[in-house]
C-alpha positions in Angstrom: 136.0 233.9 63.1 136.5 237.7 62.6 140.1 238.8 62.1 141.5 242.1 61.3 142.6 242.7 57.7 146.4 242.5 58.5 145.9 239.0 59.9 144.0 238.0 56.7 146.9 239.3 54.6 149.4 237.3 56.8 147.3 234.1 56.4 147.2 234.4 52.6 150.9 235.2 52.5 151.7 232.1 54.5 149.6 229.9 52.3 151.4 231.4 49.2 154.8 230.8 50.7 154.0 227.2 51.5 152.7 226.5 48.0 155.0 224.7 45.6 152.8 225.4 42.5 154.2 228.5 40.8 150.9 229.4 39.0 148.8 229.0 42.1 151.3 231.0 44.1 151.1 233.8 41.5 147.3 233.9 41.8 147.6 233.9 45.6 150.0 236.9 45.4 147.3 238.8 43.5 144.8 238.0 46.3 147.4 238.9 48.9 147.9 242.3 47.2 144.1 242.9 47.1 143.7 242.0 50.8 146.6 244.4 51.6 145.0 247.1 49.5 141.9 246.8 51.6 143.9 246.6 54.9 145.8 249.8 54.1 142.9 251.9 52.9 139.5 253.2 53.9 137.8 250.0 52.7 139.0 248.1 55.8 136.1 249.7 57.8 133.5 249.1 55.1 134.3 245.5 54.3 134.4 242.4 56.6 136.7 239.6 55.4 137.5 236.0 56.3 139.4 233.1 54.8 138.3 229.7 53.8 141.4 227.6 53.1 143.2 229.8 50.5 140.0 231.7 49.5 139.3 235.3 50.6 135.7 236.1 51.3 134.4 239.6 51.5 131.1 241.2 52.5 129.9 244.6 53.6 130.2 245.4 57.3 126.7 246.9 57.6 125.4 243.4 57.9 125.9 240.7 60.5 129.0 238.6 59.5 128.2 235.5 57.4 124.6 236.5 57.1 124.3 237.9 53.5 125.7 237.5 50.0 129.5 237.8 49.8 132.3 237.7 47.2 134.6 234.7 47.2 138.0 235.3 45.7 139.9 232.1 44.8 143.3 231.3 43.4 143.1 228.8 40.6 145.7 226.2 39.6 145.8 227.8 36.2 147.2 231.0 37.8 144.0 232.9 37.4 141.8 234.3 40.1 138.1 233.5 40.3 135.7 236.1 41.6 132.3 234.5 42.6 129.4 236.3 44.1 127.7 233.9 46.5 124.0 235.0 46.7 122.4 231.6 46.0 123.2 228.0 46.6 122.8 227.3 42.9 126.2 227.5 41.3 125.1 228.2 37.8 123.0 231.2 39.0 126.0 232.8 40.8 127.9 235.7 39.1 131.4 234.6 38.3 134.5 236.0 36.5 138.0 234.8 36.1 140.9 237.2 35.7 144.7 237.2 35.8 146.3 238.2 39.1 147.3 241.7 37.9 
C-alpha cells in the first residue's frame, strides 16, 4: 500500500520504540533517519517507499510500484543495517552491503 514518506517514518519510529533490543533499535534509528531525510527533501518525489515489517523498501517513482528492482534496507540484530538490491530472486546474485547506522 502506498503511503507518504512521513507515515513511513512514523511506522519505523513506532517499531523502534517497541523494540527491547538496544542494537536492533540503534539500527532502526539509522533507517528512521534515512527515511526522514528522504521525506524532508527533494527525493520524496523521486522515490517510492513502503515497509515490510521493520524493513524499508525503496524504488524509483518513474516505474509502477512494486514492479521493478528495489532497495531493501533492514535493521540487523547485530546493530548494523543491511542494504540489499532486489533485482533477482536468487539471493547470492543480489548486491548487498552491511553498514553501521551512522
